[in-house]
C-alpha positions as CSV (number, residue, x, y, z in Angstrom):
1,M,59.7,54.5,-47.3
2,K,59.9,51.2,-47.3
3,K,57.6,49.1,-49.6
4,K,54.7,47.1,-47.4
5,V,54.0,42.8,-47.7
6,L,51.4,41.0,-45.8
7,V,52.3,38.3,-44.8
8,L,49.7,35.5,-44.2
9,D,50.5,32.4,-43.0
10,D,49.4,30.8,-40.1
11,E,52.1,28.6,-39.2
12,P,54.3,30.7,-37.1
13,S,57.7,28.8,-38.4
14,I,56.9,29.1,-41.9
15,R,55.7,32.9,-41.0
16,S,58.9,34.2,-39.3
17,F,60.8,32.3,-41.9
18,V,59.4,34.7,-44.7
19,V,59.4,37.6,-42.7
20,I,62.8,37.4,-41.8
21,N,64.2,37.1,-45.4
22,L,61.8,39.9,-46.6
23,E,62.6,42.6,-44.0
24,R,66.6,41.3,-44.9
25,A,64.6,41.8,-48.7
26,G,64.1,45.7,-47.2
27,Y,60.4,45.4,-46.4
28,E,57.8,46.3,-43.9
29,I,56.2,43.9,-43.2
30,V,52.8,42.8,-41.9
31,E,52.0,39.9,-40.2
32,A,48.5,37.5,-39.4
33,E,48.2,34.1,-38.4
34,C,44.2,33.9,-40.1
35,G,42.3,35.5,-42.9
36,E,39.8,37.6,-40.8
37,Q,42.8,39.1,-39.0
38,A,45.0,39.9,-42.4
39,L,41.3,41.5,-43.9
40,T,41.3,43.5,-41.0
41,L,45.1,44.9,-41.8
42,L,44.6,45.3,-45.0
43,N,41.7,47.8,-44.4
44,E,43.6,49.8,-42.0
45,Q,46.6,50.0,-43.5
46,K,46.1,51.2,-47.4
47,D,49.7,51.3,-47.8
48,I,50.4,47.7,-48.1
49,G,51.5,47.0,-51.9
50,V,51.5,43.0,-52.0
51,A,49.6,40.6,-50.0
52,L,51.8,36.7,-49.5
53,L,48.7,34.4,-48.9
54,D,48.3,31.0,-47.4
55,I,46.1,28.5,-48.4
56,M,45.0,26.4,-45.3
57,L,44.2,28.9,-42.5
58,P,42.1,28.1,-39.5
59,D,39.3,30.2,-39.7
60,I,38.5,31.0,-43.8
61,D,41.1,30.0,-46.6
62,G,43.1,31.6,-48.3
63,F,40.6,31.4,-51.4
64,E,37.9,33.5,-49.8
65,V,40.7,35.7,-48.4
66,C,41.7,36.8,-51.9
67,R,38.1,37.0,-53.4
68,R,37.2,39.4,-50.9
69,I,39.8,41.6,-51.4
70,R,38.9,41.5,-55.1
71,G,35.6,42.1,-54.3
72,N,36.0,45.4,-52.4
73,G,37.8,46.7,-55.5
74,S,41.5,46.8,-54.2
75,K,44.4,46.7,-56.5
76,I,47.0,45.3,-54.4
77,G,49.5,42.2,-55.8
78,I,48.3,38.9,-54.2
79,I,50.7,36.0,-54.4
80,M,49.3,32.8,-53.1
81,L,51.1,30.0,-51.4
82,T,50.9,26.3,-52.8
83,S,51.1,23.2,-52.4
84,K,53.8,21.4,-55.4
85,A,51.1,18.3,-55.9
86,Q,48.3,20.0,-56.0
87,E,47.7,22.0,-59.7
88,V,44.5,22.3,-58.5
89,D,45.5,24.7,-55.9
90,R,47.2,26.6,-57.9
91,V,44.7,27.2,-61.0
92,T,41.7,28.0,-58.1
93,G,43.8,30.8,-56.7
94,L,44.6,32.0,-59.9
95,M,41.1,32.7,-60.8
96,T,40.0,33.8,-57.7
97,G,42.1,37.0,-58.2
98,A,45.6,35.8,-57.5
99,D,48.3,37.4,-59.7
100,D,50.9,34.9,-59.1
101,Y,51.8,31.7,-56.7
102,V,55.2,30.3,-55.4
103,T,54.6,26.8,-55.0
104,K,55.7,25.1,-51.4
105,P,58.7,24.5,-50.6
106,F,60.1,28.0,-52.3
107,S,63.5,29.5,-52.2
108,P,63.8,33.1,-50.6
109,T,65.4,34.4,-53.8
110,E,62.3,33.3,-55.6
111,L,60.2,34.7,-53.2
112,I,61.9,38.5,-52.8
113,A,62.0,38.2,-57.3
114,R,58.5,37.7,-57.3
115,I,56.8,40.2,-55.0
116,D,60.0,42.7,-56.4
117,A,58.2,42.2,-59.9
118,L,54.4,42.6,-58.5
119,F,55.8,46.1,-56.7
120,R,57.4,46.8,-59.9
121,R,53.6,46.4,-61.9
122,L,52.1,48.7,-59.2
123,G,54.7,51.4,-59.6
124,D,54.7,51.1,-63.6
125,I,52.2,54.1,-63.8
126,V,53.0,54.7,-67.8
127,V,52.2,58.3,-68.7
128,E,51.9,59.0,-72.5
129,D,50.9,61.5,-74.9
130,T,47.7,59.5,-75.4
131,S,46.6,58.3,-72.3
132,H,44.2,55.7,-74.0
133,I,44.2,52.7,-76.1
134,K,41.3,52.4,-78.2
135,S,40.3,48.8,-79.7
136,G,36.8,47.5,-80.9
137,P,34.1,48.4,-77.9
138,F,37.1,49.1,-75.2
139,V,39.4,52.3,-74.0
140,L,42.2,51.4,-71.9
141,D,43.2,54.5,-69.7
142,T,47.0,54.1,-69.2
143,K,47.3,56.5,-66.5
144,R,44.5,55.4,-64.6
145,R,45.0,52.3,-65.0
146,T,41.6,51.6,-65.7
147,L,38.9,49.3,-69.1
148,D,36.2,50.3,-69.9
149,K,33.9,48.6,-72.5
150,N,31.0,50.3,-74.3
151,G,31.4,53.0,-71.4
152,V,30.8,50.3,-68.5
153,R,34.2,50.0,-66.5
154,I,35.4,46.4,-65.8
155,K,37.0,45.5,-63.1
156,L,40.9,44.4,-63.8
157,T,43.7,42.9,-61.3
158,Q,47.3,44.4,-61.8
159,I,47.6,40.9,-64.1
160,E,44.8,41.4,-66.3
161,Y,45.5,45.3,-66.8
162,A,48.9,44.0,-67.7
163,L,47.6,41.6,-70.3
164,M,45.3,43.9,-72.1
165,K,47.3,46.9,-72.3
166,F,50.1,44.4,-74.5
167,F,47.8,42.8,-76.3
168,M,45.6,46.4,-76.9
169,E,49.1,47.2,-78.5
170,N,50.2,44.0,-80.7
171,P,46.2,44.3,-81.8
172,D,45.9,41.0,-85.1
173,E,49.3,40.0,-84.1
174,P,50.4,36.5,-83.2
175,V,52.2,36.6,-79.7
176,S,53.5,33.2,-78.1
177,R,53.3,32.3,-74.4
178,D,57.3,33.4,-73.8
179,D,56.4,36.9,-75.3
180,I,53.6,37.2,-73.4
181,F,55.2,36.1,-69.7
182,A,58.5,38.5,-70.9
183,A,56.2,41.3,-71.1
184,V,53.6,40.2,-67.7
185,W,55.7,38.9,-65.4
186,G,59.0,40.4,-66.4
187,S,62.2,37.6,-68.2
188,E,64.2,37.9,-64.6
189,Y,62.7,34.3,-63.5
190,C,60.8,31.5,-65.0
191,D,57.7,30.1,-64.3
192,E,55.1,27.4,-66.0
193,L,53.6,28.8,-68.8
194,K,50.6,27.3,-67.5
195,I,49.9,30.4,-65.5
196,I,49.3,32.3,-68.7
197,D,46.5,30.3,-69.6
198,V,44.9,30.4,-66.6
199,N,44.7,34.4,-66.2
200,I,43.8,34.3,-69.8
201,R,40.6,32.4,-68.6
202,R,40.0,34.3,-65.8
203,L,40.2,37.7,-68.2
204,R,37.7,36.5,-70.8
205,I,35.5,35.5,-68.1
206,K,35.2,39.8,-67.5
207,I,35.6,40.9,-71.2
208,E,33.9,38.9,-73.3
209,D,30.4,37.9,-74.4
210,D,30.8,34.8,-74.2
211,P,33.9,33.6,-72.6
212,A,33.5,29.5,-74.6
213,N,33.5,31.6,-77.9
214,P,35.9,34.2,-77.2
215,E,35.7,37.1,-80.0
216,Y,38.8,39.2,-79.3
217,I,41.4,36.9,-77.3
218,K,41.8,34.6,-79.8
219,T,43.9,31.0,-79.2
220,E,46.4,30.2,-81.8
221,R,46.5,27.1,-81.3
222,S,50.5,25.4,-79.5
223,Y,52.1,29.0,-80.1
224,G,49.9,31.2,-78.3
225,Y,47.4,34.2,-78.4
226,R,46.0,37.0,-80.3
227,W,43.7,39.7,-79.9
228,S,41.1,40.6,-82.7
229,N,40.9,43.8,-83.3
């Protein structure tokens, strides 16, 4: 069965360019030209694995589409198409729940690499002898890919889950941004390491009592981060 990707872009020429290249790479494509149409399609076709969202749309913007997808509890992969000149777009996309971003103009090879990496994470269900990792008030279920804090479920995206798993498997050990990037995003392609900081900021909002003074995800100045067990 082909893996299914939603392509949301209101410009037919760009959408056609993306669709042709993704179909050549073996993906099944669902097209949308506005945000509301994309949300309807996602609701109807539950087997869509990755959504590629443009920001500028004629009805609601890509950020709002992303918020609504995550608000419904969906864990599908989300990649935002952002402007190279607008760093705020990249940060906003990640903070609203996107897993990754691709800056315009982009090459088909880069885009396919990002989508491939997301699908691998979506399908990487790890079955272990011990399916629970415990640390302080947290319990990570690696079979169901869920996180509880003091018995209360915390909704995570695929990236956030991968970050928590990496941290909880390496307690009290300083880890570099390069190590985090390779473990969570994959070493087959490179990106700005700033994506790590934005995703960790988002994760802290979900798991820390006081995100401004984190108790669990500590910053290692000029190096990376450390999970405080």
